ZADO-1210 file (C-alpha; in nm, 4 decimals, padded with zeros to 6 digits):
<atoms>
<atom x="-12.2440" y="05.4817" z="-02.5551" code="MET" pos="1"/>
<atom x="-12.0805" y="05.6683" z="-02.8418" code="LEU" pos="2"/>
<atom x="-12.2418" y="05.7587" z="-03.1728" code="THR" pos="3"/>
<atom x="-12.0839" y="05.8377" z="-03.5081" code="ASP" pos="4"/>
<atom x="-12.2043" y="06.1958" z="-03.4775" code="ALA" pos="5"/>
<atom x="-12.0178" y="06.2394" z="-03.1463" code="GLN" pos="6"/>
<atom x="-11.7032" y="06.0923" z="-03.2928" code="ILE" pos="7"/>
<atom x="-11.7107" y="06.3160" z="-03.6014" code="ARG" pos="8"/>
<atom x="-11.7520" y="06.6230" z="-03.3796" code="LYS" pos="9"/>
<atom x="-11.4600" y="06.5267" z="-03.1555" code="ALA" pos="10"/>
<atom x="-11.1992" y="06.8030" z="-03.1982" code="LYS" pos="11"/>
<atom x="-10.8439" y="06.8273" z="-03.0639" code="PRO" pos="12"/>
<atom x="-10.8009" y="07.0067" z="-02.7314" code="ALA" pos="13"/>
<atom x="-10.5090" y="07.1412" z="-02.5326" code="GLU" pos="14"/>
<atom x="-10.4597" y="06.7921" z="-02.3862" code="LYS" pos="15"/>
<atom x="-10.5288" y="06.4419" z="-02.5073" code="ASP" pos="16"/>
<atom x="-10.8643" y="06.3078" z="-02.3896" code="TYR" pos="17"/>
<atom x="-11.0898" y="05.9998" z="-02.4069" code="LYS" pos="18"/>
<atom x="-11.4450" y="05.9402" z="-02.5273" code="LEU" pos="19"/>
<atom x="-11.5746" y="05.6260" z="-02.3578" code="GLY" pos="20"/>
<atom x="-11.7998" y="05.3651" z="-02.5200" code="ASP" pos="21"/>
<atom x="-11.8778" y="05.0377" z="-02.3389" code="THR" pos="22"/>
<atom x="-11.6909" y="04.7257" z="-02.2331" code="GLY" pos="23"/>
<atom x="-11.3601" y="04.9093" z="-02.1957" code="GLY" pos="24"/>
<atom x="-11.3660" y="05.0551" z="-02.5481" code="LEU" pos="25"/>
<atom x="-11.2861" y="05.4239" z="-02.5902" code="TYR" pos="26"/>
<atom x="-11.1774" y="05.6754" z="-02.8533" code="LEU" pos="27"/>
<atom x="-10.8467" y="05.8454" z="-02.7692" code="TYR" pos="28"/>
<atom x="-10.8325" y="06.1955" z="-02.9163" code="VAL" pos="29"/>
<atom x="-10.4859" y="06.3531" z="-02.9263" code="THR" pos="30"/>
<atom x="-10.4094" y="06.7227" z="-02.9241" code="LYS" pos="31"/>
<atom x="-10.2637" y="06.6718" z="-03.2731" code="ALA" pos="32"/>
<atom x="-10.6085" y="06.5671" z="-03.3965" code="GLY" pos="33"/>
<atom x="-10.5686" y="06.1882" z="-03.4224" code="SER" pos="34"/>
<atom x="-10.8619" y="05.9716" z="-03.3124" code="ARG" pos="35"/>
<atom x="-10.7558" y="05.6215" z="-03.2126" code="ILE" pos="36"/>
<atom x="-10.9613" y="05.3289" z="-03.0898" code="TRP" pos="37"/>
<atom x="-10.8323" y="05.1706" z="-02.7710" code="ARG" pos="38"/>
<atom x="-10.9562" y="04.9189" z="-02.5184" code="MET" pos="39"/>
<atom x="-10.8698" y="04.8946" z="-02.1503" code="LYS" pos="40"/>
<atom x="-10.8888" y="04.5599" z="-01.9711" code="TYR" pos="41"/>
<atom x="-10.7372" y="04.3671" z="-01.6828" code="ARG" pos="42"/>
<atom x="-10.5536" y="04.0364" z="-01.7141" code="PHE" pos="43"/>
<atom x="-10.3803" y="03.8495" z="-01.4304" code="ALA" pos="44"/>
<atom x="-10.4570" y="04.1420" z="-01.2024" code="GLY" pos="45"/>
<atom x="-10.2832" y="04.3996" z="-01.4229" code="LYS" pos="46"/>
<atom x="-10.4371" y="04.6732" z="-01.6338" code="GLU" pos="47"/>
<atom x="-10.3500" y="04.6425" z="-02.0029" code="GLN" pos="48"/>
<atom x="-10.4442" y="04.8158" z="-02.3272" code="ARG" pos="49"/>
<atom x="-10.5218" y="04.7228" z="-02.6868" code="LEU" pos="50"/>
<atom x="-10.5014" y="04.9543" z="-02.9878" code="ILE" pos="51"/>
<atom x="-10.7513" y="04.8811" z="-03.2666" code="PHE" pos="52"/>
<atom x="-10.6549" y="05.1546" z="-03.5122" code="GLY" pos="53"/>
<atom x="-10.7543" y="05.5081" z="-03.6167" code="PRO" pos="54"/>
<atom x="-11.0989" y="05.6420" z="-03.6901" code="TYR" pos="55"/>
<atom x="-11.2448" y="05.6540" z="-03.9588" code="PRO" pos="56"/>
<atom x="-11.0279" y="05.3717" z="-04.1028" code="GLU" pos="57"/>
<atom x="-11.1698" y="05.1598" z="-03.8231" code="VAL" pos="58"/>
<atom x="-11.5386" y="05.2398" z="-03.7904" code="SER" pos="59"/>
<atom x="-11.7342" y="05.2411" z="-03.4661" code="LEU" pos="60"/>
<atom x="-11.8957" y="04.9078" z="-03.5601" code="ALA" pos="61"/>
<atom x="-11.5570" y="04.7496" z="-03.6409" code="GLU" pos="62"/>
<atom x="-11.4081" y="04.8757" z="-03.3158" code="ALA" pos="63"/>
<atom x="-11.6941" y="04.7182" z="-03.1227" code="ARG" pos="64"/>
<atom x="-11.6429" y="04.3885" z="-03.3075" code="ASP" pos="65"/>
<atom x="-11.2758" y="04.3922" z="-03.2105" code="LYS" pos="66"/>
<atom x="-11.3734" y="04.4689" z="-02.8502" code="ARG" pos="67"/>
<atom x="-11.6164" y="04.1771" z="-02.8473" code="ASP" pos="68"/>
<atom x="-11.3453" y="03.9426" z="-02.9835" code="ASP" pos="69"/>
<atom x="-11.1081" y="04.0575" z="-02.7097" code="ALA" pos="70"/>
<atom x="-11.3703" y="04.0045" z="-02.4385" code="ARG" pos="71"/>
<atom x="-11.4361" y="03.6537" z="-02.5728" code="ARG" pos="72"/>
<atom x="-11.0642" y="03.5774" z="-02.5431" code="GLN" pos="73"/>
<atom x="-11.0677" y="03.7063" z="-02.1853" code="LEU" pos="74"/>
<atom x="-11.3543" y="03.4707" z="-02.1028" code="ARG" pos="75"/>
<atom x="-11.1372" y="03.1892" z="-02.2405" code="GLU" pos="76"/>
<atom x="-10.8558" y="03.3033" z="-02.0074" code="HIS" pos="77"/>
<atom x="-10.6444" y="03.4306" z="-02.2967" code="LYS" pos="78"/>
<atom x="-10.4611" y="03.7614" z="-02.3058" code="ASN" pos="79"/>
<atom x="-10.5898" y="03.9528" z="-02.6140" code="PRO" pos="80"/>
<atom x="-10.2603" y="04.1412" z="-02.6527" code="ALA" pos="81"/>
<atom x="-10.0632" y="03.8163" z="-02.6655" code="VAL" pos="82"/>
<atom x="-10.3127" y="03.6577" z="-02.9047" code="GLU" pos="83"/>
<atom x="-10.2823" y="03.9592" z="-03.1318" code="GLY" pos="84"/>
<atom x="-09.9036" y="03.9330" z="-03.1428" code="ARG" pos="85"/>
<atom x="-09.9290" y="03.5609" z="-03.2207" code="LYS" pos="86"/>
<atom x="-10.1691" y="03.6345" z="-03.5073" code="LEU" pos="87"/>
<atom x="-09.9316" y="03.8919" z="-03.6570" code="LYS" pos="88"/>
<atom x="-09.6408" y="03.6482" z="-03.6341" code="MET" pos="89"/>
<atom x="-09.8430" y="03.3715" z="-03.7985" code="MET" pos="90"/>
<atom x="-09.9521" y="03.6047" z="-04.0785" code="SER" pos="91"/>
<atom x="-09.5926" y="03.7055" z="-04.1465" code="ALA" pos="92"/>
<atom x="-09.4775" y="03.3417" z="-04.1510" code="VAL" pos="93"/>
<atom x="-09.7699" y="03.2316" z="-04.3684" code="SER" pos="94"/>
<atom x="-09.6982" y="03.4954" z="-04.6314" code="ALA" pos="95"/>
<atom x="-09.3517" y="03.3449" z="-04.6834" code="ASP" pos="96"/>
<atom x="-09.4605" y="02.9809" z="-04.6457" code="ALA" pos="97"/>
<atom x="-09.5009" y="02.8583" z="-05.0019" code="THR" pos="98"/>
<atom x="-09.5783" y="02.4910" z="-05.0571" code="PHE" pos="99"/>
<atom x="-09.2340" y="02.4180" z="-05.2025" code="GLU" pos="100"/>
<atom x="-09.0480" y="02.5926" z="-04.9206" code="LYS" pos="101"/>
<atom x="-09.2457" y="02.4118" z="-04.6523" code="VAL" pos="102"/>
<atom x="-09.2317" y="02.0762" z="-04.8357" code="ALA" pos="103"/>
<atom x="-08.8533" y="02.0930" z="-04.8557" code="ARG" pos="104"/>
<atom x="-08.8367" y="02.1738" z="-04.4840" code="ALA" pos="105"/>
<atom x="-09.0661" y="01.8760" z="-04.4114" code="TRP" pos="106"/>
<atom x="-08.8498" y="01.6498" z="-04.6282" code="HIS" pos="107"/>
<atom x="-08.5353" y="01.7620" z="-04.4466" code="GLU" pos="108"/>
<atom x="-08.6942" y="01.6686" z="-04.1130" code="VAL" pos="109"/>
<atom x="-08.8203" y="01.3303" z="-04.2347" code="GLN" pos="110"/>
<atom x="-08.5251" y="01.2174" z="-04.4514" code="ALA" pos="111"/>
<atom x="-08.3078" y="01.0858" z="-04.1636" code="PRO" pos="112"/>
<atom x="-08.5870" y="00.8370" z="-04.0796" code="ARG" pos="113"/>
<atom x="-08.5919" y="00.6959" z="-04.4331" code="TRP" pos="114"/>
<atom x="-08.3557" y="00.4958" z="-04.6475" code="ALA" pos="115"/>
<atom x="-08.1629" y="00.7190" z="-04.8877" code="ALA" pos="116"/>
<atom x="-08.3368" y="00.5696" z="-05.1918" code="VAL" pos="117"/>
<atom x="-08.6812" y="00.6351" z="-05.0476" code="HIS" pos="118"/>
<atom x="-08.5903" y="00.9900" z="-04.9418" code="ALA" pos="119"/>
<atom x="-08.4718" y="01.0664" z="-05.2945" code="ALA" pos="120"/>
<atom x="-08.7884" y="00.9158" z="-05.4428" code="ASP" pos="121"/>
<atom x="-09.0138" y="01.1282" z="-05.2194" code="VAL" pos="122"/>
<atom x="-08.8402" y="01.4527" z="-05.3144" code="LEU" pos="123"/>
<atom x="-08.8284" y="01.3613" z="-05.6821" code="GLN" pos="124"/>
<atom x="-09.2045" y="01.2932" z="-05.6893" code="SER" pos="125"/>
<atom x="-09.2779" y="01.6341" z="-05.5356" code="LEU" pos="126"/>
<atom x="-09.0410" y="01.8112" z="-05.7739" code="GLU" pos="127"/>
<atom x="-09.1914" y="01.6361" z="-06.0746" code="ARG" pos="128"/>
<atom x="-09.5629" y="01.6277" z="-05.9921" code="ASP" pos="129"/>
<atom x="-09.6401" y="01.8964" z="-05.7320" code="VAL" pos="130"/>
<atom x="-09.3983" y="02.1893" z="-05.7312" code="PHE" pos="131"/>
<atom x="-09.4703" y="02.2955" z="-06.0939" code="PRO" pos="132"/>
<atom x="-09.8372" y="02.3565" z="-06.0022" code="ASP" pos="133"/>
<atom x="-09.8372" y="02.4365" z="-05.6310" code="LEU" pos="134"/>
<atom x="-09.4770" y="02.5147" z="-05.5369" code="GLY" pos="135"/>
<atom x="-09.5081" y="02.8944" z="-05.5497" code="ALA" pos="136"/>
<atom x="-09.8498" y="02.9137" z="-05.3777" code="LEU" pos="137"/>
<atom x="-09.8789" y="03.0149" z="-05.0082" code="PRO" pos="138"/>
<atom x="-09.9679" y="02.6910" z="-04.8353" code="ILE" pos="139"/>
<atom x="-10.2611" y="02.8520" z="-04.6509" code="ARG" pos="140"/>
<atom x="-10.4213" y="02.9314" z="-04.9884" code="ASP" pos="141"/>
<atom x="-10.4189" y="02.5717" z="-05.1141" code="ILE" pos="142"/>
<atom x="-10.7578" y="02.4029" z="-05.0873" code="ASP" pos="143"/>
<atom x="-10.8929" y="02.0562" z="-05.1658" code="ALA" pos="144"/>
<atom x="-10.9968" y="02.1319" z="-05.5296" code="PRO" pos="145"/>
<atom x="-10.6464" y="02.2666" z="-05.5996" code="THR" pos="146"/>
<atom x="-10.4856" y="01.9520" z="-05.4566" code="VAL" pos="147"/>
<atom x="-10.7234" y="01.7280" z="-05.6490" code="LEU" pos="148"/>
<atom x="-10.6517" y="01.9070" z="-05.9787" code="ALA" pos="149"/>
<atom x="-10.2805" y="01.8353" z="-05.9336" code="THR" pos="150"/>
<atom x="-10.3446" y="01.4682" z="-05.8541" code="LEU" pos="151"/>
<atom x="-10.5814" y="01.4331" z="-06.1510" code="ARG" pos="152"/>
<atom x="-10.2907" y="01.5195" z="-06.3831" code="LYS" pos="153"/>
<atom x="-10.0973" y="01.2241" z="-06.2432" code="ILE" pos="154"/>
<atom x="-10.3980" y="00.9945" z="-06.2849" code="GLU" pos="155"/>
<atom x="-10.4458" y="01.1030" z="-06.6479" code="LYS" pos="156"/>
<atom x="-10.1094" y="00.9606" z="-06.7439" code="ARG" pos="157"/>
<atom x="-10.2216" y="00.6264" z="-06.5979" code="GLY" pos="158"/>
<atom x="-10.0164" y="00.6526" z="-06.2770" code="ALA" pos="159"/>
<atom x="-10.3019" y="00.5923" z="-06.0317" code="VAL" pos="160"/>
<atom x="-10.0807" y="00.4345" z="-05.7665" code="GLU" pos="161"/>
<atom x="-09.8330" y="00.7228" z="-05.7960" code="THR" pos="162"/>
<atom x="-10.1160" y="00.9721" z="-05.7437" code="ALA" pos="163"/>
<atom x="-10.2064" y="00.7992" z="-05.4184" code="LYS" pos="164"/>
<atom x="-09.8455" y="00.8046" z="-05.2977" code="ARG" pos="165"/>
<atom x="-09.8089" y="01.1734" z="-05.3872" code="VAL" pos="166"/>
<atom x="-10.1314" y="01.2511" z="-05.1993" code="ARG" pos="167"/>
<atom x="-09.9894" y="01.0824" z="-04.8881" code="GLN" pos="168"/>
<atom x="-09.6725" y="01.2870" z="-04.9159" code="ARG" pos="169"/>
<atom x="-09.8660" y="01.6107" z="-04.9635" code="MET" pos="170"/>
<atom x="-10.0730" y="01.5230" z="-04.6571" code="SER" pos="171"/>
<atom x="-09.7507" y="01.4780" z="-04.4611" code="GLY" pos="172"/>
<atom x="-09.6482" y="01.8318" z="-04.5596" code="VAL" pos="173"/>
<atom x="-09.9831" y="01.9754" z="-04.4465" code="PHE" pos="174"/>
<atom x="-09.9667" y="01.7917" z="-04.1126" code="VAL" pos="175"/>
<atom x="-09.6179" y="01.9386" z="-04.0651" code="TYR" pos="176"/>
<atom x="-09.7408" y="02.2972" z="-04.1191" code="VAL" pos="177"/>
<atom x="-10.0410" y="02.2383" z="-03.8936" code="ILE" pos="178"/>
<atom x="-09.8011" y="02.1449" z="-03.6140" code="SER" pos="179"/>
<atom x="-09.5991" y="02.4596" z="-03.6913" code="GLU" pos="180"/>
<atom x="-09.9117" y="02.6724" z="-03.6518" code="GLY" pos="181"/>
<atom x="-09.9025" y="02.7984" z="-04.0119" code="ILE" pos="182"/>
<atom x="-10.2373" y="02.6473" z="-04.1105" code="THR" pos="183"/>
<atom x="-10.5084" y="02.4365" z="-03.9535" code="ASP" pos="184"/>
<atom x="-10.6260" y="02.2349" z="-04.2521" code="ASN" pos="185"/>
<atom x="-10.5071" y="01.9295" z="-04.4486" code="ASP" pos="186"/>
<atom x="-10.6812" y="01.9463" z="-04.7889" code="PRO" pos="187"/>
<atom x="-10.4817" y="01.6459" z="-04.9123" code="ALA" pos="188"/>
<atom x="-10.6600" y="01.4273" z="-04.6550" code="ALA" pos="189"/>
<atom x="-11.0006" y="01.5441" z="-04.7727" code="ILE" pos="190"/>
<atom x="-10.9496" y="01.4280" z="-05.1341" code="VAL" pos="191"/>
<atom x="-10.8612" y="01.0680" z="-05.0444" code="THR" pos="192"/>
<atom x="-11.1930" y="00.9200" z="-05.1577" code="ARG" pos="193"/>
<atom x="-11.2070" y="01.1408" z="-05.4675" code="ALA" pos="194"/>
<atom x="-10.9107" y="00.9643" z="-05.6285" code="LEU" pos="195"/>
<atom x="-10.9503" y="00.6804" z="-05.8740" code="LYS" pos="196"/>
<atom x="-10.9373" y="00.3335" z="-05.7162" code="PRO" pos="197"/>
<atom x="-10.6478" y="00.1060" z="-05.7968" code="LEU" pos="198"/>
<atom x="-10.7225" y="-00.1525" z="-06.0614" code="LEU" pos="199"/>
<atom x="-10.7786" y="-00.4958" z="-05.9171" code="ALA" pos="200"/>
<atom x="-10.4753" y="-00.7104" z="-05.9775" code="LYS" pos="201"/>
<atom x="-10.5126" y="-01.0729" z="-06.0650" code="GLY" pos="202"/>
<atom x="-10.3104" y="-01.3385" z="-05.8940" code="LYS" pos="203"/>
<atom x="-09.9492" y="-01.3347" z="-06.0040" code="GLN" pos="204"/>
<atom x="-09.8462" y="-01.6739" z="-06.1424" code="PRO" pos="205"/>
<atom x="-09.5939" y="-01.8624" z="-05.9348" code="ALA" pos="206"/>
<atom x="-09.3644" y="-02.1231" z="-06.0853" code="LEU" pos="207"/>
<atom x="-09.3480" y="-02.4170" z="-05.8482" code="LYS" pos="208"/>
<atom x="-09.2178" y="-02.6716" z="-06.0956" code="ASP" pos="209"/>
<atom x="-08.8456" y="-02.6902" z="-06.1814" code="VAL" pos="210"/>
<atom x="-08.9174" y="-02.7847" z="-06.5418" code="ALA" pos="211"/>
<atom x="-09.1368" y="-02.4765" z="-06.5903" code="LYS" pos="212"/>
<atom x="-08.8790" y="-02.2509" z="-06.4271" code="ALA" pos="213"/>
<atom x="-08.6168" y="-02.3950" z="-06.6630" code="ARG" pos="214"/>
<atom x="-08.8412" y="-02.3105" z="-06.9591" code="GLN" pos="215"/>
<atom x="-08.8586" y="-01.9475" z="-06.8455" code="VAL" pos="216"/>
<atom x="-08.4790" y="-01.9296" z="-06.8396" code="LEU" pos="217"/>
<atom x="-08.4576" y="-02.0936" z="-07.1822" code="ILE" pos="218"/>
<atom x="-08.7057" y="-01.8390" z="-07.3193" code="ALA" pos="219"/>
<atom x="-08.5016" y="-01.5540" z="-07.1690" code="ALA" pos="220"/>
<atom x="-08.1863" y="-01.6868" z="-07.3320" code="GLU" pos="221"/>
<atom x="-08.3631" y="-01.7077" z="-07.6690" code="ALA" pos="222"/>
<atom x="-08.4983" y="-01.3521" z="-07.6455" code="SER" pos="223"/>
<atom x="-08.3532" y="-01.0449" z="-07.8149" code="ALA" pos="224"/>
<atom x="-08.2301" y="-00.9088" z="-07.4801" code="ALA" pos="225"/>
<atom x="-07.8711" y="-00.7908" z="-07.4535" code="GLY" pos="226"/>
<atom x="-07.5921" y="-00.9914" z="-07.2900" code="PRO" pos="227"/>
<atom x="-07.6065" y="-00.7975" z="-06.9622" code="ILE" pos="228"/>
<atom x="-07.9784" y="-00.8686" z="-06.9250" code="THR" pos="229"/>
<atom x="-07.9294" y="-01.2377" z="-06.9954" code="LYS" pos="230"/>
<atom x="-07.6434" y="-01.2641" z="-06.7462" code="LEU" pos="231"/>
<atom x="-07.8567" y="-01.0838" z="-06.4862" code="ALA" pos="232"/>
<atom x="-08.1364" y="-01.3362" z="-06.5461" code="SER" pos="233"/>
<atom x="-07.8954" y="-01.6250" z="-06.4907" code="ARG" pos="234"/>
<atom x="-07.7490" y="-01.4763" z="-06.1725" code="LEU" pos="235"/>
<atom x="-08.0987" y="-01.4101" z="-06.0397" code="LEU" pos="236"/>
<atom x="-08.1913" y="-01.7751" z="-06.0870" code="ALA" pos="237"/>
<atom x="-07.8690" y="-01.8976" z="-05.9259" code="LEU" pos="238"/>
<atom x="-07.8799" y="-01.6723" z="-05.6170" code="THR" pos="239"/>
<atom x="-08.2530" y="-01.6124" z="-05.5533" code="ALA" pos="240"/>
<atom x="-08.1956" y="-01.2513" z="-05.4416" code="VAL" pos="241"/>
<atom x="-08.4270" y="-00.9612" z="-05.5223" code="ARG" pos="242"/>
<atom x="-08.4030" y="-00.8130" z="-05.8737" code="PRO" pos="243"/>
<atom x="-08.3125" y="-00.4757" z="-05.7227" code="GLY" pos="244"/>
<atom x="-08.0175" y="-00.6321" z="-05.5449" code="VAL" pos="245"/>
<atom x="-07.8961" y="-00.7783" z="-05.8752" code="ILE" pos="246"/>
<atom x="-07.9194" y="-00.4379" z="-06.0450" code="ARG" pos="247"/>
<atom x="-07.7070" y="-00.2747" z="-05.7732" code="GLY" pos="248"/>
<atom x="-07.4447" y="-00.5508" z="-05.7428" code="ALA" pos="249"/>
<atom x="-07.0856" y="-00.4221" z="-05.7417" code="THR" pos="250"/>
<atom x="-06.7562" y="-00.5985" z="-05.7982" code="TRP" pos="251"/>
<atom x="-06.6466" y="-00.4880" z="-05.4510" code="ALA" pos="252"/>
<atom x="-06.9150" y="-00.7144" z="-05.2994" code="GLU" pos="253"/>
<atom x="-06.7703" y="-01.0331" z="-05.4522" code="ILE" pos="254"/>
<atom x="-06.5168" y="-01.2273" z="-05.2430" code="GLU" pos="255"/>
<atom x="-06.3146" y="-01.5474" z="-05.2845" code="GLY" pos="256"/>
<atom x="-06.2482" y="-01.5239" z="-05.6606" code="ILE" pos="257"/>
<atom x="-05.9019" y="-01.4563" z="-05.8019" code="ASP" pos="258"/>
<atom x="-05.9772" y="-01.2519" z="-06.1102" code="TRP" pos="259"/>
<atom x="-05.6181" y="-01.2853" z="-06.2252" code="ASP" pos="260"/>
<atom x="-05.6875" y="-01.6595" z="-06.2532" code="ARG" pos="261"/>
<atom x="-06.0569" y="-01.6699" z="-06.3448" code="PRO" pos="262"/>
<atom x="-06.0441" y="-02.0299" z="-06.4709" code="ASP" pos="263"/>
<atom x="-05.9333" y="-02.1734" z="-06.1362" code="GLU" pos="264"/>
<atom x="-06.1974" y="-02.3219" z="-05.9013" code="PRO" pos="265"/>
<atom x="-06.3316" y="-02.0814" z="-05.6381" code="ALA" pos="266"/>
<atom x="-06.4885" y="-02.3001" z="-05.3660" code="PRO" pos="267"/>
<atom x="-06.4956" y="-02.0070" z="-05.1185" code="ASP" pos="268"/>
<atom x="-06.6635" y="-01.7612" z="-05.3548" code="ALA" pos="269"/>
<atom x="-06.9376" y="-01.5574" z="-05.1949" code="LEU" pos="270"/>
<atom x="-07.1361" y="-01.2411" z="-05.2475" code="TRP" pos="271"/>
<atom x="-07.1475" y="-01.0153" z="-04.9389" code="ARG" pos="272"/>
<atom x="-07.4457" y="-00.7807" z="-04.9825" code="ILE" pos="273"/>
<atom x="-07.4296" y="-00.4828" z="-04.7420" code="PRO" pos="274"/>
<atom x="-07.7246" y="-00.4317" z="-04.5084" code="ALA" pos="275"/>
<atom x="-07.7728" y="-00.0847" z="-04.6617" code="ALA" pos="276"/>
<atom x="-07.8859" y="-00.2513" z="-04.9872" code="ARG" pos="277"/>
<atom x="-08.1249" y="-00.4956" z="-04.8248" code="MET" pos="278"/>
<atom x="-08.4946" y="-00.4380" z="-04.7636" code="LYS" pos="279"/>
<atom x="-08.4714" y="-00.3630" z="-04.3913" code="LEU" pos="280"/>
<atom x="-08.5966" y="-00.1080" z="-04.1437" code="VAL" pos="281"/>
<atom x="-08.3719" y="00.1966" z="-04.1418" code="LEU" pos="282"/>
<atom x="-08.1910" y="00.1343" z="-03.8122" code="ASP" pos="283"/>
<atom x="-08.0728" y="-00.2069" z="-03.9382" code="ARG" pos="284"/>
<atom x="-07.9302" y="-00.0764" z="-04.2655" code="LYS" pos="285"/>
<atom x="-07.6154" y="00.0433" z="-04.0887" code="THR" pos="286"/>
<atom x="-07.5686" y="-00.2762" z="-03.8859" code="ASP" pos="287"/>
<atom x="-07.3180" y="-00.5220" z="-04.0361" code="GLU" pos="288"/>
<atom x="-07.4954" y="-00.8032" z="-03.8545" code="ALA" pos="289"/>
<atom x="-07.7751" y="-00.7741" z="-04.1108" code="PHE" pos="290"/>
<atom x="-07.5604" y="-00.7993" z="-04.4242" code="GLU" pos="291"/>
<atom x="-07.6659" y="-01.0837" z="-04.6547" code="HIS" pos="292"/>
<atom x="-07.4022" y="-01.3419" z="-04.7518" code="VAL" pos="293"/>
<atom x="-07.4721" y="-01.5537" z="-05.0617" code="VAL" pos="294"/>
<atom x="-07.2436" y="-01.8545" z="-05.1306" code="PRO" pos="295"/>
<atom x="-07.1709" y="-01.8660" z="-05.5038" code="LEU" pos="296"/>
<atom x="-07.2033" y="-02.1971" z="-05.6846" code="ALA" pos="297"/>
<atom x="-06.9599" y="-02.2725" z="-05.9709" code="PRO" pos="298"/>
<atom x="-07.2325" y="-02.1812" z="-06.2232" code="ALA" pos="299"/>
<atom x="-07.2758" y="-01.8399" z="-06.0556" code="ALA" pos="300"/>
<atom x="-06.8982" y="-01.7877" z="-06.0659" code="VAL" pos="301"/>
<atom x="-06.9094" y="-01.8655" z="-06.4401" code="ASP" pos="302"/>
<atom x="-07.1777" y="-01.5974" z="-06.4874" code="VAL" pos="303"/>
<atom x="-06.9640" y="-01.3458" z="-06.3034" code="LEU" pos="304"/>
<atom x="-06.6640" y="-01.4444" z="-06.5170" code="GLY" pos="305"/>
<atom x="-06.8646" y="-01.3755" z="-06.8333" code="ALA" pos="306"/>
<atom x="-06.9771" y="-01.0388" z="-06.6930" code="ALA" pos="307"/>
<atom x="-06.6184" y="-00.9597" z="-06.5920" code="ARG" pos="308"/>
<atom x="-06.5116" y="-00.9622" z="-06.9555" code="ARG" pos="309"/>
<atom x="-06.7692" y="-00.6917" z="-07.0283" code="LEU" pos="310"/>
<atom x="-06.7736" y="-00.4681" z="-06.7203" code="THR" pos="311"/>
<atom x="-06.4489" y="-00.5278" z="-06.5306" code="ALA" pos="312"/>
<atom x="-06.3672" y="-00.1579" z="-06.5141" code="ARG" pos="313"/>
<atom x="-06.7141" y="-00.0499" z="-06.4068" code="MET" pos="314"/>
<atom x="-06.8323" y="-00.0409" z="-06.0426" code="PRO" pos="315"/>
<atom x="-07.1580" y="-00.2244" z="-06.1235" code="LEU" pos="316"/>
<atom x="-07.1393" y="-00.5853" z="-06.2335" code="ILE" pos="317"/>
<atom x="-07.4535" y="-00.5646" z="-06.4463" code="LEU" pos="318"/>
<atom x="-07.5153" y="-00.2009" z="-06.5451" code="PRO" pos="319"/>
<atom x="-07.8138" y="-00.0886" z="-06.7502" code="GLU" pos="320"/>
<atom x="-07.7896" y="-00.1695" z="-07.1195" code="GLN" pos="321"/>
<atom x="-07.7946" y="00.2041" z="-07.1967" code="ARG" pos="322"/>
<atom x="-07.4671" y="00.2477" z="-07.0040" code="SER" pos="323"/>
<atom x="-07.1481" y="00.2218" z="-07.2111" code="PRO" pos="324"/>
<atom x="-06.9624" y="-00.1040" z="-07.1572" code="ILE" pos="325"/>
<atom x="-06.5928" y="-00.0549" z="-07.0948" code="ILE" pos="326"/>
<atom x="-06.3873" y="-00.3472" z="-07.2148" code="ARG" pos="327"/>
</atoms>
């Protein structure tokens, strides 16, 4: 077994030589004067060699620790040389794997599974709430307190539900890098119970009486809302579609009305809502069989006629009030 005194006294000779320790570890002394720690072992019936580094940069104690790690890997039927190369590759990848870079790669993989609106919302939430704080950090260096501090900022502005959604998305990013071998920890999962609970919501009132529903419409008409909002409220009542579908309605979706003769009856008027705009699972959004066809009553046609006078040259029937109205 070697000692530090023996190693310090080891001088170069006419030929390279070895000073053996134990467990396959030895000091390789070159004729140029270098002293390098090496380890000899057998794997799959073949003799192989590891290089641990030069002495004194790698001390005798450190060399023995490295030898012990290699022998442990051998007991686990792993090749220490291969494991070492894998570790170097992972370290190189990890150094370049910032949270933003990895999150964008994760989003690119996931986006085809989502509706376009949802995919855009996910990326926007990361760009707004996560990347400013964590985007430039190596993902291996991000721990649970760092994640929680970012989510606390979202909570402080009163967006408790948003904080929970962002946490889920961050967790998805960490699971992605775990599968890539870049890290082995998901700190976003750990902080789940540290977030504020959602406020209990009371029961939402439901109008089951026609007279009461009529009063709501009357109140909307009497409000200070703009004409587009009031027309949207009427069309919503007459078609019973989702509010989001009303907001995205386009003139191209309306059929059976001759806009050159808007005062003529339109008994075949209908609204053909593409499946892509309906609340469906992704694989049905491209299937025409799942488009939603809404027959338009004369009152609904009248609403569209009133909107036509305001937004005929715009793609949306009922654009936001902030949008300029082209007459």
